[in-house]
C-alpha positions in Angstrom: 5.9 36.0 14.5 8.4 35.3 17.3 5.8 33.2 19.1 5.3 31.1 15.9 9.0 30.6 15.4 9.5 29.6 19.0 6.6 27.1 18.8 7.9 25.6 15.6 11.2 24.8 17.3 9.7 23.7 20.6 9.6 20.1 21.9 5.8 20.4 21.9 5.8 21.0 18.1 8.2 18.1 17.6 6.0 15.8 19.6 3.0 16.8 17.5 4.9 15.7 14.4 5.4 12.3 15.9 1.6 12.0 16.2 0.8 12.4 12.5 -1.2 9.6 10.9 0.6 7.6 8.2 -1.6 9.3 5.6 -0.7 12.7 6.9 3.0 11.7 6.7 2.6 10.5 3.2 0.8 13.7 2.1 3.7 15.8 3.6 6.3 13.7 1.8 4.4 14.0 -1.5 4.2 17.7 -1.0 7.9 18.0 -0.2 9.3 15.8 -3.0 6.6 15.9 -5.7 4.9 12.9 -7.3 7.8 12.1 -9.6 10.2 11.4 -6.7 7.5 10.1 -4.3 6.5 7.3 -6.7 10.0 6.5 -8.1 11.4 3.0 -7.5 14.4 4.5 -5.8 12.3 6.4 -3.2 13.0 4.8 0.2 14.3 1.6 -1.4 13.6 -0.9 1.3 11.0 -3.6 1.2 7.5 -2.7 2.4 4.6 -4.9 3.2 1.1 -3.9 2.2 -1.6 -5.9 4.0 -5.1 -5.7 2.6 -8.1 -7.4 4.3 -11.6 -7.7 2.7 -14.9 -8.3 4.2 -17.4 -9.1 1.4 -21.0 -8.0 1.2 -23.4 -10.7 2.2 -24.7 -10.6 -1.3 -21.3 -11.4 -2.9 -21.5 -15.0 -4.3 -18.7 -17.5 -4.0 -18.0 -17.0 -7.7 -17.7 -13.2 -7.3 -15.4 -13.6 -4.3 -13.2 -16.0 -6.3 -13.1 -13.5 -9.2 -12.0 -10.8 -6.8 -9.2 -13.1 -5.5 -8.1 -14.0 -9.0 -8.1 -10.4 -10.3 -6.1 -9.2 -7.2 -3.5 -12.0 -7.7 -3.3 -11.2 -11.5 -2.1 -7.7 -10.6 1.3 -9.2 -10.0 1.7 -9.6 -13.8 -0.2 -6.5 -14.8 1.4 -3.7 -12.8 3.6 -1.4 -14.8 4.9 2.2 -14.9 4.3 4.5 -17.9 6.0 3.2 -21.0 5.2 -0.4 -20.0 8.1 -0.8 -17.5 7.2 -3.5 -15.0 8.0 -3.2 -11.3 8.4 -6.2 -9.0 5.8 -7.0 -6.5 4.9 -10.2 -4.7 1.2 -11.1 -3.9 -0.1 -13.7 -1.5 -3.8 -14.4 -1.1 -5.6 -16.4 1.6 -8.9 -16.9 3.3 -9.1 -15.9 6.9 -9.2 -19.1 9.1 -8.2 -18.0 12.6 -10.3 -19.3 15.5 -9.1 -16.5 17.9 -12.4 -14.6 17.3 -10.6 -11.3 16.7 -11.0 -11.3 12.9 -13.3 -8.3 12.5 -15.4 -10.5 10.2 -12.6 -10.3 7.6 -13.0 -12.9 4.8 -9.8 -12.6 2.7 -6.3 -11.3 3.3 -3.8 -10.2 0.7 -0.1 -9.6 1.4 1.7 -7.5 -1.2 5.4 -6.9 -1.0 7.1 -4.0 -2.7 10.8 -3.3 -3.1 10.5 0.3 -2.1 8.1 2.9 -0.8 8.1 4.5 -4.2 6.8 1.3 -5.8 4.1 1.1 -3.1 3.2 4.8 -3.6 2.9 4.3 -7.4 0.8 1.1 -6.9 -1.6 2.6 -4.4 -2.2 5.9 -6.1 -5.4 7.5 -5.0 -6.3 8.9 -2.5 -2.7 10.1 -1.9 -1.4 10.4 -5.4 -4.0 11.9 -7.7 -2.2 12.4 -11.0 -2.8 9.3 -13.2 0.7 9.5 -14.7 2.0 8.7 -11.2 -0.1 5.7 -10.2 -0.8 2.3 -11.6 -3.9 2.1 -13.8 -4.3 -1.7 -13.4 -4.5 -1.4 -9.6 -6.8 1.6 -9.9 -9.1 -0.4 -12.2 -9.1 -3.4 -9.8 -10.3 -1.1 -6.9 -13.3 -0.1 -9.1 -14.0 -3.7 -10.0 -13.9 -5.0 -6.5 -15.8 -2.2 -4.7 -19.3 -3.5 -5.4 -18.5 -6.8 -3.7 -16.9 -5.3 -0.5 -18.5 -4.4 2.7 -15.2 -3.1 4.2 -11.5 -2.9 3.5 -8.6 -2.7 6.0 -5.2 -1.7 4.7 -2.0 -1.6 6.7 1.5 -1.0 5.4 4.8 -1.6 7.3 8.5 -1.5 6.8 10.2 -4.6 8.3 11.6 -3.5 11.6 12.5 -6.9 13.1 12.4 -10.3 11.6 13.2 -13.8 12.7 14.4 -14.9 9.3 15.8 -13.2 6.1 13.4 -10.2 5.6 14.4 -9.0 2.2 12.3 -10.8 -0.4 14.1 -12.4 -3.3 12.2 -10.2 -5.7 13.9 -7.2 -4.2 17.5 -8.5 -4.3 18.3 -8.2 -7.9 16.2 -5.1 -9.0 17.8 -2.1 -10.3 16.0 1.3 -10.4 
């Protein structure tokens, strides 16, 4: 037991914590705080960006791709918490057009901005949050709708660390928990 206690307090153990994946870190936070706190608007109330990139299946038609774009964008007005309370998000949609040849064959990119990590956690839901009362059913339904048209999906989230201009989106300035 002494060996375990020593290891847990050692620099090596602390370095291992620094190597956790973002998903592992989220699972630990969910376990520590529970889904009610983890998905609450006030949880880590700083803006967070959610970047989603789609590569469509070759069989996805132009009409189907457009439908995916429109349904994703429509989430901005559909997302809500239990009881119908809306939460603020901003969504941008664009088709990849870089000539740098490092695009991983991505077709469309979506940038979603949340006012807090709790809002992001509520929106994303599964696989991290599995209790339906603590995730957004509209986004969950969108994932099921879009899946048959997608060959791959890349998702990256980040908190704004440095910015060349005002980083706090206007949608986050006037919100109250």
